[in-house]
N, C-alpha and C positions, 0 to 999 in steps of 0.2 A: 504494500500499500504506500502510496506517495505522501510526501509532506503535505502537499495541497489537500488531498482527501482527509488526511488525519487532522489538519487544522479546521476543516468543516466539521469534524466531530469532537472538537475540543469541548470540554465541560469544566466548569468551575468547581473548586472545592466549595463544600456546603456544610453547615452546621445548623441544626435544629435546636432551639432553645424553648423550654416550656416554662411559662409564667403564669402562676395562679393568681388571679386578680383578687381573691378573696383570702387575704392572709390568715384571718382568724380561723376560717374553715380548715385550711392546710394545717395549722397548728392543731385543731381538733383531730384531724386524721392521724397526725404524728402521734399523739397521745393515745388514741384507740389503738394503733399498731404497736405501741410500747407495751400497753395493757394486754393486748391479745398475746403477745410474745411471752410475757410474764405469765399469764394463765396457762398458757400451752407450754410453758417451761422451754421455749425456743425452739421446739420441734417444727422442722420445716414441712413436714407431710400433713400438719392438721389444717384443715380448710380454714379460710378466713371466716371470721364472724360476719353476721349480718350487718352489724354496725360498721365494720370496717369496709365491707363491699358497699354499702351505701354511701359512706363518706367518700370512698374512692370515686364513685359515680358522680357525686356532687362536686368534688375538686376538678374532675375532668370537664364537667359543664362549666366550671368557673375558670377554665384555663385557656390560654392561647398559645399557639405554637408560632414562633417567629423563625424563619429561615434566613440566614445571612449568608452570603455567597462571597468568593473571593473577587477581587477587582484586577483588572491587567495593571501591571506595576506602573505604568505611566499615569493612570487615574488615581492609584494609590498615592503616589508621590505628589501629585497635583494637589490632592487633598491635604497632605502633609504640609505642603507649602502655603495652603490656603489658611492654615492654623498654625501661625508661628508661635515659637516659645514665648511664654510670659515673662515679662520683666522681673528679674530677681529669683527665676526658677531655672534649675539646671536640667532642661529638657530640649528635645530636638523638635518637638512640636507642642501645641497647647492640648495636653492631654484631657483637659475638662470640656473641650469642643470637639476635638478631632474624632473620638470613637463614635460619638454620637451621630456626626456627619458621614462617617465611613459606613456605619450600620445603616443609616437612612438611604444610602446610595444603592443598596442591594436588598434591603429587607422586604420579605413578603409574608403574608399569613398563610400558614399551611392549614388547609381545611380537609376534611376526610375525602373530598373528590378532587381537589386541585390546590393551586396557590393563587392568591389574590393580592393585588398590589394594595398597600395600605395607604389610605388618604392622608393627605399632609396634616390635617387637624387631628386625626386619629392618632397619628405618629407622635406629634407634639404632646397630646394629651398623654399617651402611653409612656414616653420618656420622662415627662414632668413627675409622674407617678412612681418611677422606680425608686426603690430603695438604694443605698450606697452598694450593697452586696450585688443587686440585680445588675446595677451599672456595671460593676466588675465583671459580671458574667458576659454581658453584652460586649464589652472591651475585650475580654478573653478571646470571644468567638472571632472578633476582628483580627486580632494577633494569629490566632490559630489557622484560620483560613487564608490569610495572606502572608504569613512569615513561616509557614510550615515547611522544614527542611526536608521532610520524609519524601516530598514529591520532587526533590531537587537531586538527592543522592542515590540516583537508581542505578544499580548495577545490571550489567548484561544478564539477560534472563535466558536460560536455558539454550 
C-alpha cells in the first residue's frame, strides 16, 4: 500500500472521558459499592445488589462521554503560540487557557449511536462547571493523545 493511500486512512489518537454531572449521586454509588464489598467480604463472584445496580444506572444517565482527539502537530503548536506563557510563570504556554482550547478544538459528545459536535454555549458551561480534578483529566487527555510517544517509536513488525 502506498503512502498516498495510507494517508487517506490516517486516524487520530482518541481518548474518551466520562464525566458524571451529578457528583452527589456518584458519591452515593461509591458508598454503596464499598458497603456491598464489605457485606460480601470482597468476593468478586457475588452479584451486585439492587441498590448498586440502580445507582449505576442513575450515574450512567447523569453522565456524559467526551471524546478528545489528537491534532496535527502544526495546529497543536499554533494553539500553544496562541496561549503564550503568563508573566511570572515558568511555563511554555498558558496552561490555564491552552488545555481548554486544545480540548475544545476536537471535543465531541459520544452517544450510543454516534458522536455529536458540542455547541459552543454547552462547551463553555461544561468547562465552567469542571472541578480542578476534572480539568486535570481533560488536560491529561490532551497530553496523552498529542504527546504520546508510543506511536512514535514503532519497531519493524514481522
